[in-house]
C-alpha positions, 0 to 999 in steps of 0.5 A: 455363539450363545448358550442354548435357551432353556424353555419350560415345556409339557410333554405327553408321550403317544397314547397309542402305538403306531407303525414306526416312530411317533409323529411329534406335534409341537404347540406354541402359544400366543402372547400372554398365554403359557404352555398349559393352555394349549396342552389341555387339547392334547387328549383330543389329538390323534393318540399316536402323537407325542405332544410337546407344548413350549413356554415362550421365554419372556414373562408377560403380565401375570402368569403369561409369556411372550 
């Protein structure tokens, strides 16, 4: 069995309490991008969401990942 793959990520907790547990939105960027690109959208999403934006594990170009 392989060891777990550590991934860099950005996290935003829910900005507004909802009933019960907060839904989690996981954002996955495209090739050549990084976790910060999609994370810029977090303020525009449903404030009840916890948002996680993951970085892909393979370096791709300058500042990008795949």
